[in-house]
C-alpha positions in Angstrom: 61.7 26.0 166.1 59.1 27.5 163.7 60.1 31.1 164.9 63.4 30.6 163.3 62.1 30.2 159.7 61.4 33.8 159.1 64.9 34.6 160.1 66.4 32.0 158.0 64.3 33.1 155.0 65.4 36.7 155.6 69.1 35.7 155.6 68.5 33.6 152.4 66.9 36.6 150.7 69.7 38.9 151.7 72.2 36.3 150.3 70.2 36.0 147.2 70.2 39.8 146.7 73.9 40.1 147.2 74.6 37.2 144.9 72.4 38.6 142.3 73.9 42.1 142.7 77.3 40.6 142.2 76.1 38.7 139.2 74.7 41.8 137.6 77.9 43.8 138.4 80.0 41.0 136.9 77.8 40.9 133.7 77.9 44.6 133.4 81.6 44.6 133.9 82.2 42.0 131.1 80.7 44.5 128.5 82.4 47.4 126.8 81.6 50.3 124.4 82.8 51.2 120.9 82.6 54.8 119.7 83.5 56.1 116.2 82.6 58.0 113.2 81.7 56.7 109.6 82.7 58.8 106.4 82.1 58.4 102.7 83.8 60.1 99.8 82.0 63.4 100.7 82.5 63.4 104.5 80.4 62.0 107.4 77.6 59.5 106.7 74.3 59.5 108.4 72.2 56.4 108.7 74.9 53.9 108.4 73.9 50.6 110.3 76.5 49.7 112.8 76.2 46.3 114.5 77.8 43.6 116.7 76.1 40.5 117.8 72.5 41.8 119.0 73.4 45.4 119.2 72.4 47.6 116.4 72.8 51.5 116.1 72.8 54.1 113.3 75.1 56.9 112.8 73.8 60.4 113.5 74.1 63.5 111.3 77.8 63.8 112.1 78.4 60.2 111.1 79.1 59.4 114.9 77.8 56.2 116.6 78.1 54.8 120.1 77.8 50.9 120.2 77.2 49.8 123.8 77.0 46.6 125.8 79.4 44.8 123.4 81.1 41.6 124.9 84.7 42.0 125.9 87.6 40.7 123.7 88.2 40.7 120.0 84.9 41.4 118.2 83.8 42.1 114.8 81.8 45.3 114.0 79.8 45.5 110.8 78.9 48.5 108.8 76.3 48.8 106.0 74.8 51.7 104.1 72.9 52.2 100.9 75.1 52.9 98.0 78.2 51.7 99.7 80.1 48.4 100.1 79.8 46.8 103.4 82.8 46.5 105.7 83.8 45.0 108.9 86.4 46.0 111.6 87.9 43.9 114.2 88.3 45.7 117.6 89.3 44.7 121.0 86.6 45.5 123.3 87.7 46.3 126.9 85.3 45.5 129.6 83.9 48.4 131.5 85.7 50.8 129.1 85.1 52.7 125.8 87.3 52.1 122.9 87.6 53.8 119.5 86.8 51.9 116.4 90.1 52.6 114.9 93.2 54.5 115.9 91.8 57.8 114.7 88.1 56.7 115.4 87.1 56.9 111.7 85.9 54.3 109.3 85.7 55.1 105.5 83.3 53.2 103.4 83.8 52.7 99.7 81.2 53.2 97.0 79.3 50.0 96.1 80.9 48.5 93.0 81.3 44.9 91.5 84.9 44.5 92.9 84.3 46.3 96.2 81.1 44.3 97.0 82.8 41.0 95.9 85.7 41.7 98.1 83.4 42.3 101.1 81.6 39.0 100.3 84.7 37.0 100.2 85.9 38.4 103.5 82.7 37.4 105.2 82.9 33.9 103.8 86.6 33.3 104.6 85.9 34.5 108.2 83.1 32.1 108.6 80.2 34.6 108.7 78.1 32.2 106.6 74.7 33.8 107.3 76.0 37.1 106.3 77.8 35.7 103.2 74.7 33.8 102.0 72.6 36.9 102.1 75.3 39.2 100.6 75.7 36.6 97.9 71.9 36.7 97.1 72.0 40.5 96.9 75.2 40.4 94.7 73.5 38.1 92.1 70.4 40.5 91.9 72.5 43.6 91.8 75.2 42.4 89.3 73.4 39.8 87.1 75.7 38.9 84.3 78.9 39.8 86.2 81.9 37.6 85.4 82.2 36.9 89.2 78.7 35.4 89.4 80.1 31.7 89.3 82.2 32.6 92.3 79.4 34.2 94.1 77.2 31.0 93.3 79.9 28.8 95.0 80.0 31.1 98.0 76.4 31.0 98.5 76.2 27.2 98.0 79.2 26.8 100.4 77.7 29.0 103.0 74.5 26.9 102.9 76.6 23.8 103.3 78.4 25.3 106.4 75.1 26.5 107.9 73.9 22.8 107.6 71.3 23.7 105.0 72.3 20.7 102.8 69.3 20.4 100.4 69.7 24.0 99.6 73.4 23.7 99.0 73.0 20.7 96.8 70.6 22.8 94.7 72.9 25.8 94.3 76.1 23.8 94.0 74.7 21.4 91.5 73.7 24.3 89.3 77.0 26.0 89.8 79.1 23.0 88.8 76.8 22.2 85.7 76.7 25.8 84.5 80.3 26.7 85.1 82.4 23.5 84.9 85.6 25.3 84.2 85.3 27.9 87.0 88.2 28.1 89.5 85.7 26.8 92.3 84.0 24.2 90.3 86.0 21.4 91.9 85.3 22.9 95.3 81.6 22.8 94.6 81.8 19.2 93.4 83.6 18.2 96.6 81.0 20.0 98.8 78.2 18.2 96.8 79.5 14.9 97.8 79.9 16.1 101.5 76.3 17.3 101.4 75.1 13.9 100.4 77.5 11.9 102.7 78.1 13.7 106.0 75.2 16.0 105.7 72.4 13.7 104.7 73.8 10.3 105.1 73.0 9.5 101.4 76.2 7.3 101.1 75.7 6.0 97.6 74.8 9.6 96.2 77.9 10.8 98.0 80.1 8.0 96.3 78.8 9.1 92.9 79.7 12.7 93.6 83.2 11.8 94.8 83.6 9.8 91.5 82.4 12.8 89.5 85.1 14.9 91.3 87.9 12.3 90.7 86.9 11.9 86.9 86.2 15.6 86.1 88.9 17.4 88.1 91.7 14.8 88.3 94.1 17.7 89.2 92.0 19.1 92.1 93.6 19.4 95.6 90.6 17.5 96.9 91.3 14.1 95.1 93.2 12.6 98.0 90.6 13.5 100.6 87.9 12.4 98.1 89.3 8.9 98.0 89.5 8.7 101.8 86.0 10.0 102.3 84.6 7.8 99.5 86.3 4.8 101.4 84.3 6.0 104.5 81.2 5.8 102.6 81.9 2.3 101.5 82.9 1.3 104.9 79.6 2.7 106.5 77.8 0.7 103.7 79.8 -2.4 104.8 81.3 -2.7 101.3 84.7 -3.4 102.7 86.3 -4.5 99.5 85.4 -1.2 97.7 86.4 0.7 100.8 89.8 -0.9 100.8 90.4 0.0 97.2 89.5 3.7 98.0 91.6 4.0 101.1 94.6 2.3 99.3 94.4 5.0 96.6 94.1 7.7 99.2 97.3 6.6 100.9 99.5 7.7 98.0 98.6 11.3 98.6 100.6 11.4 102.0 100.0 13.7 105.1 96.7 13.5 107.0 94.9 11.6 104.4 97.5 8.8 104.3 97.3 8.4 108.1 93.5 8.2 108.2 93.4 6.0 105.2 96.0 3.6 106.6 93.9 3.2 109.7 90.8 2.8 107.6 92.4 0.2 105.3 93.6 -1.9 108.3 90.0 -2.2 109.5 88.8 -3.2 106.1 91.5 -6.0 106.1 90.1 -7.0 109.5 86.5 -7.0 108.3 87.6 -9.0 105.2 89.4 -11.5 107.5 92.7 -10.7 105.9 94.3 -10.9 109.3 97.9 -10.8 108.4 97.5 -7.8 106.3 95.3 -6.3 109.0 97.9 -7.0 111.8 100.8 -5.8 109.7 99.0 -2.5 108.9 97.9 -1.9 112.4 101.5 -2.3 113.6 102.7 0.0 110.8 100.1 2.6 112.1 101.3 2.5 115.5 104.9 2.7 114.5 104.4 5.7 112.3 101.9 7.5 114.6 102.5 6.3 118.2 100.9 9.4 119.7 98.0 9.7 117.5 94.5 9.5 119.0 93.8 6.2 117.3 97.1 4.6 118.0 95.7 2.8 121.1 92.9 1.3 119.2 95.3 0.2 116.6 97.6 -1.5 118.9 94.8 -3.4 120.4 93.5 -4.4 116.9 97.0 -5.6 115.9 96.7 -8.1 118.8 93.1 -9.1 117.8 94.2 -9.7 114.2 97.1 -12.0 115.2 94.7 -13.8 117.6 92.1 -14.3 114.9 94.9 -15.7 112.7 95.8 -18.1 115.4 99.3 -16.6 115.9 98.9 -16.5 119.6 102.5 -15.6 120.6 102.4 -12.6 118.3 99.0 -11.6 119.7 100.3 -11.9 123.2 103.2 -9.7 122.4 100.8 -7.1 120.7 98.4 -7.0 123.6 101.1 -6.7 126.0 102.3 -3.6 124.1 98.6 -2.3 124.3 98.7 -2.7 128.1 102.2 -1.2 128.7 102.2 1.6 126.1 98.6 2.7 126.3 97.5 2.2 130.0 95.1 5.0 129.7 93.8 4.4 126.2 90.1 4.5 125.6 87.5 3.6 122.9 85.5 6.4 121.2 83.0 6.2 124.1 85.6 6.6 126.9 85.7 3.0 128.0 89.2 1.9 128.9 91.0 -0.5 126.4 93.6 -1.9 128.9 91.1 -4.4 130.5 90.1 -5.8 127.2 93.8 -6.1 126.2 94.5 -8.0 129.5 91.6 -10.2 129.0 92.7 -11.1 125.3 96.3 -11.5 126.6 94.8 -14.1 129.1 93.2 -15.9 126.3 96.5 -16.0 124.5 98.3 -17.3 127.4 95.7 -20.1 127.8 96.3 -21.0 124.1 100.0 -21.4 124.6 99.5 -23.5 127.9 100.3 -20.9 130.4 97.3 -21.4 132.5 98.4 -20.1 135.8 99.7 -16.8 134.2 96.3 -16.5 132.6 94.5 -17.1 135.8 96.6 -14.4 137.7 95.9 -11.9 134.9 92.2 -12.5 135.2 92.5 -11.9 138.9 94.3 -8.6 138.2 91.6 -7.4 135.8 89.0 -7.8 138.7 91.3 -6.1 141.2 92.5 -3.1 139.0 89.3 -2.6 136.9 86.3 -3.9 139.0 83.8 -2.2 136.8 85.5 -3.0 133.5 83.4 -3.1 130.4 83.9 -4.1 126.6 83.7 -1.5 124.0 79.9 -2.0 123.5 79.3 -1.3 127.3 78.6 -5.0 128.3 80.4 -6.4 131.3 84.1 -7.5 130.9 84.1 -8.6 134.5 81.4 -11.4 133.8 83.5 -12.6 130.9 86.6 -12.6 133.2 84.7 -14.4 136.1 83.7 -17.1 133.6 87.4 -17.7 132.5 88.5 -17.9 136.0 85.9 -20.5 137.0 86.6 -22.4 133.8 90.4 -22.6 134.6 89.8 -23.7 138.2 87.4 -26.5 137.1 89.4 -27.8 134.2 93.2 -27.2 134.4 94.2 -25.6 137.7 
């Protein structure tokens, strides 16, 4: 038997080499090459930095470059040269092939200027190249100190920091920008991102609330007012200040659209937490009616039933839980746990409350049969709860 081991190892090695070779070929085949020439006002430019991803080359005396090993598909190629404004070009790289940077293979750089450099900076930011836009903003501030565009550049720098997750840096930059240029066209944008830095970024919910209030007070015409009310409601909700959250959500609802939808859902949960169960049930029902296919519609349908149940309106609760089971059989909580077993269990409780014990008993048996591993939203066993109800009914009323 031992004599077979070298043979098996040999076969394994051959298979490994074949697979490795295949992988290397596949990897190589996924790459492509970009060729072109870069010119300025007076002809070809030497020493232009050309880059994409980790690949960097410089143009030769004729302004030509060959950028190899570029991932296939749509890619941005970046160009930079002292005395010229940066530029970027999107090109479709074909695996295993060489493509030109443009139809004629030529890229022309513009001389560096206040307007040209700002245009490039804005393009970087709008396309989401935040590391580059942050660095370009820093260079712009040094190069054009005193420019009328500095407030805009400061915003781009702070916003880039925010999107890069550097919240403390963003707060410092944006706070200075808003205070120094309160009438700038991007001041309200900066104020909004300040609030998000404190809230979603650093979990400093009270600080976030104060920044949202500053936005609402100082920029009442801002396009961010509706979402500011909604996100301020979220902050209050996280802090378990449900009354204040309900006020913020209610104000946000008047702005319509996505903000209205999210705020309606948040407000319904506030009413539930405040034990205003009639209002909660009514609003959850409204949510399901308006947004039946929304990702939270299944949750809302369940909580409509829970709200009626907490109000002791067992018939309405029974009907709501039944809708949950029928309309959202595959609905899940945020963690992927099925909602239907919980709806069935609570429907069983409703049936017990109205004296329909045999139906409740059969429903509990159905839960065990259909969902043998059922759990509550918090991960605890729903089956244990179900077995307890079955035994209780058997020992008391059946």
